[in-house]
C-alpha positions as CSV (number, residue, x, y, z in Angstrom):
1,M,1.7,8.1,24.8
2,I,1.7,6.0,21.7
3,V,5.0,5.3,20.0
4,V,4.9,5.0,16.2
5,A,8.1,3.5,14.8
6,E,9.4,2.7,11.3
7,P,12.2,0.2,11.9
8,Q,13.4,-0.4,8.3
9,C,12.4,2.2,5.7
10,T,14.7,5.1,4.8
11,G,14.3,8.2,2.6
12,L,11.3,8.2,0.4
13,E,10.3,4.5,0.9
14,H,6.8,4.2,2.4
15,V,6.6,7.9,3.1
16,E,3.0,8.2,1.8
17,V,1.6,5.3,3.7
18,N,3.4,6.1,6.9
19,A,2.2,9.7,6.8
20,A,-1.3,8.5,6.3
21,L,-1.0,6.0,9.1
22,L,0.4,8.6,11.5
23,V,-2.5,10.9,10.7
24,A,-4.9,8.1,11.3
25,V,-3.4,7.4,14.7
26,R,-3.6,11.1,15.5
27,L,-7.3,11.1,14.6
28,A,-8.0,7.8,16.5
29,F,-6.4,9.0,19.7
30,P,-6.6,12.8,19.7
31,D,-5.7,13.1,23.4
32,E,-2.6,11.0,23.3
33,E,0.9,12.3,22.8
34,L,2.6,10.6,19.9
35,L,6.3,9.8,19.4
36,F,7.4,9.1,15.8
37,L,10.7,7.2,15.5
38,A,12.3,6.7,12.1
39,E,15.5,7.2,10.1
40,D,16.2,10.9,10.1
41,A,15.5,11.6,6.4
42,H,12.5,9.4,6.4
43,G,11.0,11.1,9.5
44,G,11.5,14.5,7.9
45,L,9.7,13.5,4.7
46,V,6.8,11.9,6.7
47,R,6.5,15.1,8.7
48,E,6.4,17.2,5.5
49,K,3.8,14.9,3.9
50,A,1.6,15.0,7.0
51,A,2.0,18.8,7.5
52,G,-1.2,20.5,8.6
53,R,-3.0,17.3,9.5
54,L,-1.4,16.3,12.8
55,G,-2.0,19.3,15.1
56,G,0.2,19.3,18.2
57,G,1.4,16.6,20.5
58,V,3.8,14.8,18.1
59,V,7.4,14.3,19.0
60,W,9.9,13.4,16.3
61,Q,13.1,11.6,17.0
62,P,15.6,9.7,14.8
63,L,16.0,6.0,14.9
64,A,19.1,4.0,13.8
65,V,17.6,1.3,11.5
66,P,19.4,-1.8,10.2
67,P,21.3,-1.7,6.9
68,R,19.2,-2.7,3.9
69,N,21.7,-5.3,2.7
70,L,21.3,-7.5,5.8
71,S,18.7,-10.3,5.8
72,D,17.8,-13.4,7.7
73,A,20.1,-14.4,10.5
74,R,22.7,-11.7,9.6
75,R,20.0,-9.1,10.2
76,L,18.8,-10.3,13.6
77,P,21.5,-8.5,15.8
78,A,20.8,-5.2,14.1
79,E,17.0,-5.7,14.5
80,L,17.5,-6.5,18.2
81,H,19.5,-3.3,18.6
82,C,16.9,-1.2,16.7
83,C,14.0,-2.7,18.7
84,R,15.8,-2.2,22.0
85,Q,15.9,1.5,21.1
86,V,12.2,1.6,20.4
87,F,11.3,-0.2,23.7
88,R,13.6,2.1,25.7
89,H,11.8,5.2,24.3
90,A,8.5,3.6,25.1
91,A,9.6,2.7,28.7
92,A,11.0,6.2,29.3
93,R,7.7,7.8,28.2
94,R,5.4,5.1,29.7
95,A,3.9,4.4,26.4
96,R,0.7,2.5,26.2
97,A,1.3,1.0,22.8
98,I,4.0,0.7,20.1
99,L,2.8,0.7,16.4
100,F,5.5,-0.6,14.1
101,C,4.8,0.8,10.6
102,S,6.5,-2.2,9.0
103,V,8.5,-5.2,10.1
104,T,10.9,-7.8,8.7
105,S,10.9,-11.5,9.7
106,P,14.0,-11.0,11.9
107,G,12.3,-7.9,13.3
108,M,9.4,-10.1,14.5
109,Y,11.7,-12.2,16.5
110,A,13.4,-9.1,17.9
111,I,10.0,-7.6,18.9
112,G,8.9,-10.9,20.5
113,L,12.1,-11.1,22.5
114,N,11.8,-7.5,23.7
115,L,8.1,-8.1,24.7
116,A,9.2,-11.2,26.7
117,V,11.6,-9.2,28.9
118,T,9.9,-5.8,28.9
119,P,6.6,-5.3,30.8
120,G,4.2,-2.6,29.5
121,P,3.1,-1.7,26.0
122,T,1.4,-3.8,23.5
123,A,3.2,-4.0,20.1
124,Y,1.2,-3.7,16.9
125,L,3.1,-4.7,13.7
126,V,2.0,-3.8,10.2
127,L,2.8,-6.5,7.7
128,H,3.4,-5.5,4.1
129,N,4.6,-7.2,0.9
130,Q,6.6,-9.9,2.7
131,L,3.3,-11.8,3.2
132,E,3.3,-12.5,-0.5
133,T,6.0,-15.1,0.2
134,V,3.9,-17.0,2.8
135,E,3.0,-19.8,0.4
136,E,6.6,-20.3,-0.8
137,R,8.4,-23.5,0.1
138,P,10.8,-22.9,3.1
139,S,14.5,-22.6,2.4
140,P,16.5,-25.7,3.5
141,V,19.4,-23.4,4.4
142,P,19.6,-23.4,8.2
143,W,20.2,-19.6,8.6
144,R,17.3,-18.8,6.3
145,F,14.6,-21.4,7.3
146,P,13.6,-19.8,10.6
147,F,12.9,-16.5,8.9
148,R,10.3,-17.7,6.5
149,V,7.5,-15.2,7.3
150,G,4.9,-17.7,8.5
151,L,7.3,-19.1,11.2
152,P,8.0,-15.9,13.2
153,L,4.3,-15.1,13.0
154,R,3.7,-18.3,14.9
155,L,6.8,-18.5,17.2
156,A,7.2,-14.9,18.2
157,R,3.6,-14.5,19.5
158,T,2.8,-13.3,22.9
159,A,-0.4,-11.7,24.3
160,R,1.1,-8.3,23.5
161,F,2.3,-9.2,19.9
162,R,-0.4,-8.0,17.6
163,P,0.1,-8.4,13.8
164,L,-1.9,-6.0,11.6
165,V,-2.7,-6.4,7.9
166,F,-4.2,-4.0,5.3
167,G,-7.6,-5.7,4.6
168,D,-9.8,-8.4,6.1
169,F,-9.2,-10.4,2.9
170,I,-5.5,-10.8,4.0
171,R,-6.5,-11.7,7.5
172,D,-8.9,-14.4,6.2
173,A,-6.3,-15.8,3.9
174,L,-3.8,-16.1,6.7
175,T,-6.4,-17.7,9.0
176,A,-7.0,-20.3,6.3
177,R,-3.3,-21.1,6.4
178,G,-3.4,-21.6,10.2
179,I,-2.0,-18.2,11.1
180,G,-4.5,-16.7,13.5
181,G,-4.7,-13.7,15.8
182,V,-4.1,-11.3,13.0
183,Q,-6.2,-8.1,12.9
184,A,-7.1,-6.0,9.9
185,I,-7.4,-2.3,9.0
186,E,-7.6,-0.7,5.6
187,H,-4.5,0.6,3.8
188,P,-4.4,4.3,4.9
189,Y,-4.0,6.9,2.1
190,L,-4.0,10.7,1.9
191,F,-6.3,11.3,-1.0
192,R,-6.3,14.4,-3.1
193,E,-9.4,16.1,-4.4
194,P,-9.3,15.6,-8.2
195,P,-10.4,18.4,-10.5
196,P,-14.0,18.2,-11.9
197,W,-14.3,15.7,-14.7
198,Q,-15.1,17.0,-18.1
199,R,-15.1,15.2,-21.4
200,Q,-16.2,16.4,-24.8
201,P,-18.3,14.0,-26.9
202,G,-16.1,12.1,-29.3
203,A,-12.9,12.9,-27.5
204,T,-10.0,10.4,-27.4
205,V,-10.4,8.0,-24.6
206,R,-7.2,7.8,-22.4
207,F,-6.1,4.8,-20.4
208,A,-3.1,4.4,-18.1
209,T,-1.3,2.0,-15.9
210,F,0.1,3.5,-12.7
211,G,3.2,2.9,-10.6
212,F,6.3,0.9,-11.2
213,G,6.1,-1.1,-14.5
214,H,7.3,-4.6,-14.4
215,A,6.8,-7.9,-16.3
216,S,5.5,-9.5,-13.1
217,K,2.7,-6.9,-13.1
218,G,1.8,-7.5,-16.7
219,T,3.1,-4.2,-18.0
220,D,4.0,-5.8,-21.4
221,R,0.3,-6.5,-21.9
222,L,-0.3,-2.7,-22.0
223,F,1.7,-2.5,-25.2
224,A,-0.1,-5.5,-26.7
225,L,-3.5,-3.9,-25.9
226,A,-2.4,-0.6,-27.3
227,A,-1.5,-2.3,-30.6
228,E,-4.7,-4.2,-30.8
229,I,-7.0,-1.3,-30.0
230,G,-4.9,1.0,-32.2
231,A,-5.4,-1.3,-35.2
232,A,-9.1,-1.7,-34.6
233,A,-9.9,2.0,-33.9
234,P,-7.0,4.2,-35.0
235,G,-6.8,7.5,-33.1
236,A,-9.8,6.7,-30.8
237,A,-7.7,5.8,-27.8
238,E,-4.4,6.7,-26.1
239,F,-2.4,4.6,-23.7
240,Y,0.0,5.7,-21.1
241,H,2.2,4.3,-18.4
242,I,2.5,6.8,-15.5
243,G,5.6,5.8,-13.6
244,A,9.1,4.3,-14.1
245,M,9.7,0.9,-15.7
246,A,12.0,-2.0,-14.6
247,D,13.0,-2.3,-18.3
248,P,12.9,1.3,-19.8
249,T,13.6,-0.1,-23.3
250,L,10.1,-1.5,-23.3
251,A,8.9,2.0,-24.0
252,E,10.7,1.8,-27.3
253,R,8.0,-0.7,-28.6
254,G,5.8,2.3,-29.2
255,G,2.0,2.7,-29.0
256,V,2.2,3.7,-25.3
257,I,3.2,7.1,-24.0
258,V,5.7,6.7,-21.1
259,P,6.7,10.2,-19.9
260,S,9.6,9.0,-17.7
261,P,10.5,5.3,-18.2
262,A,13.8,5.4,-16.4
263,A,13.0,7.4,-13.3
264,P,9.9,8.2,-11.1
265,L,8.0,11.3,-12.1
266,A,7.9,14.2,-9.7
267,R,4.6,14.2,-7.8
268,E,3.3,17.3,-9.6
269,E,4.0,15.7,-13.0
270,Y,2.5,12.3,-11.9
271,D,-0.7,14.1,-10.8
272,R,-0.9,16.2,-14.0
273,Y,-0.7,13.1,-16.2
274,A,-3.1,11.1,-14.0
275,D,-5.7,13.9,-14.2
276,L,-5.7,13.6,-18.0
277,M,-6.7,10.0,-17.9
278,D,-10.2,8.5,-18.2
279,Y,-9.5,4.9,-17.0
280,A,-6.9,3.1,-14.9
281,L,-5.8,-0.2,-16.3
282,F,-4.3,-3.1,-14.2
283,F,-2.9,-6.3,-15.7
284,Y,-1.7,-7.9,-12.4
285,P,-1.9,-11.7,-12.4
286,P,-4.9,-13.2,-10.5
287,G,-2.6,-14.6,-7.8
288,M,-1.0,-11.2,-7.1
289,Y,-2.1,-9.1,-4.1
290,R,-3.5,-12.0,-2.2
291,Y,-1.6,-11.0,0.9
292,S,-1.0,-7.3,0.3
293,A,-2.6,-4.1,-1.0
294,S,-1.8,-2.1,-4.1
295,G,-0.7,1.5,-3.7
296,A,-1.1,2.0,-7.5
297,L,-4.8,1.2,-7.2
298,L,-5.1,3.7,-4.4
299,D,-3.3,6.3,-6.6
300,A,-6.0,5.7,-9.3
301,L,-8.7,6.1,-6.7
302,S,-7.1,9.3,-5.5
303,H,-7.5,10.7,-9.0
304,G,-11.1,9.5,-9.3
305,K,-10.3,7.1,-12.1
306,P,-12.6,4.1,-12.7
307,I,-10.8,0.8,-12.9
308,I,-10.5,-1.8,-15.7
309,A,-8.5,-4.7,-14.2
310,L,-7.9,-8.4,-14.1
311,R,-9.6,-9.8,-11.0
312,N,-7.4,-10.4,-8.0
313,P,-8.1,-10.6,-4.2
314,F,-7.3,-6.9,-3.4
315,F,-9.2,-5.6,-6.3
316,S,-12.2,-7.8,-5.4
317,H,-11.9,-6.5,-1.9
318,C,-12.1,-2.9,-3.0
319,F,-15.0,-3.5,-5.4
320,G,-16.8,-5.4,-2.6
321,K,-16.4,-2.4,-0.2
322,M,-17.0,0.4,-2.7
323,G,-19.4,-1.0,-5.2
324,D,-19.4,-0.2,-9.0
325,I,-16.0,1.5,-9.4
326,G,-15.2,0.1,-12.8
327,Y,-14.8,-3.4,-14.4
328,L,-13.2,-6.6,-13.1
329,C,-12.3,-9.0,-15.8
330,D,-11.5,-12.7,-15.7
331,S,-9.0,-12.8,-18.6
332,Y,-7.0,-10.6,-20.8
333,G,-9.5,-11.2,-23.6
334,D,-12.3,-9.9,-21.4
335,L,-10.3,-6.8,-20.5
336,R,-9.5,-6.1,-24.1
337,D,-13.1,-6.4,-25.0
338,R,-14.2,-4.0,-22.2
339,V,-11.6,-1.4,-23.4
340,A,-12.8,-1.8,-27.0
341,A,-16.4,-1.3,-25.8
342,V,-15.8,2.0,-24.0
343,V,-13.7,3.2,-26.9
344,G,-16.5,2.3,-29.3
345,E,-19.2,4.0,-27.2
346,F,-18.1,5.9,-24.2
347,P,-20.6,5.3,-21.3
348,Q,-20.9,8.9,-20.1
349,E,-23.5,8.5,-17.4
350,H,-22.3,5.2,-16.1
351,Y,-18.8,6.7,-15.9
352,R,-20.1,9.5,-13.8
353,R,-21.7,7.1,-11.4
354,Q,-18.6,5.0,-11.1
355,R,-16.5,8.1,-10.5
356,Q,-18.9,9.3,-7.7
357,N,-18.8,5.8,-6.2
358,I,-15.0,6.2,-6.0
359,L,-15.2,9.6,-4.4
360,D,-17.8,8.4,-1.9
361,G,-16.4,5.0,-1.1
362,R,-12.7,5.7,-0.8
363,V,-13.3,7.2,2.7
364,I,-12.7,3.8,4.1
365,F,-9.0,4.2,3.2
366,S,-8.8,7.8,4.4
367,P,-7.1,8.6,7.7
368,A,-10.6,9.4,9.2
369,G,-11.9,6.0,8.0
370,V,-8.9,4.1,9.3
371,A,-8.9,6.0,12.6
372,G,-12.2,4.2,13.5
373,Q,-10.7,0.9,12.6
374,L,-7.6,1.6,14.7
375,Q,-9.8,2.4,17.7
376,A,-11.5,-0.9,17.3
377,V,-8.2,-2.8,17.0
378,M,-6.1,-0.9,19.6
379,G,-8.8,0.1,22.0
380,E,-9.7,3.7,22.8
381,G,-6.9,3.9,25.3
382,G,-4.3,3.1,22.6
383,G,-3.3,-0.3,23.9
384,R,-2.9,-2.5,27.0
């Protein structure tokens, strides 16, 4: 028995990654019974997303998760209660391992305390975006200081406390900061099979940014780029943002088509627009995604779209693993010039090769690819 638990997400949050992770666990350990614990609505959505991929041997049970509005010391009692539920389920079923799909800093302490008083399973903890704060100065406030993410990673450790990150580049960055013992798998993703790519000579070249638009992600630069390319080559290119925006009024600047600035698109509409694009654009600052993975990039890979992006650690990691899947640029000027070049003369055959590299290389992020990584990390017995 392996317990897979989501101790914080509710509803739609992290449904896609948790479904992909659960499928990867199923493929890694096909003879093990699995128990998935999550907030009731979240568990139902994960079950729906993973439908047809899990086979039998999966038990679904609800889990009371802490309220979202609690943090730091105020959250710790609720985390202790939540983790106690998870460990009781594990003990009742004699589980070999517990895989926490996500975890908060107070949750790390709660897991460490439960491990200290509970013999048995090894706990694997997937760390997400909270690692982006690992380089921040610690708060001097007494009830916040102990919950800076690097501290529980050091203090809550036992032999059965095993942090996981999505990429060896994150593990290596943490090791460089003196946080060792972290293991890496790739970010699991349930890829779709994109329709065959067809493009008529001389057709408009379509570019899009994907996901939630925000100033911190450089979304405003999309509008600047659209204006520059539009002035230099009127009608030769179209620019889209496929997703909602933190500031929906940004769409009023014009030059960029934003189908739904105020709310996320339905999945069918998201896929329909994404399939129309030629390239995916990313303006993320170079320091972003040093300690986390980008779901928006995986969305672009799911649709078979070559990438034109500013260089950052996660993107460099993907290009290093997958080969020529687009263009990494060292400045906004380089990115603008690359876009202008493909608009001026579309690289038809090179594009086909890049697209094929994406379709071939993305297997490392598929549940089947991640399953082998989980076997290496958790052992073929699933733990212990």
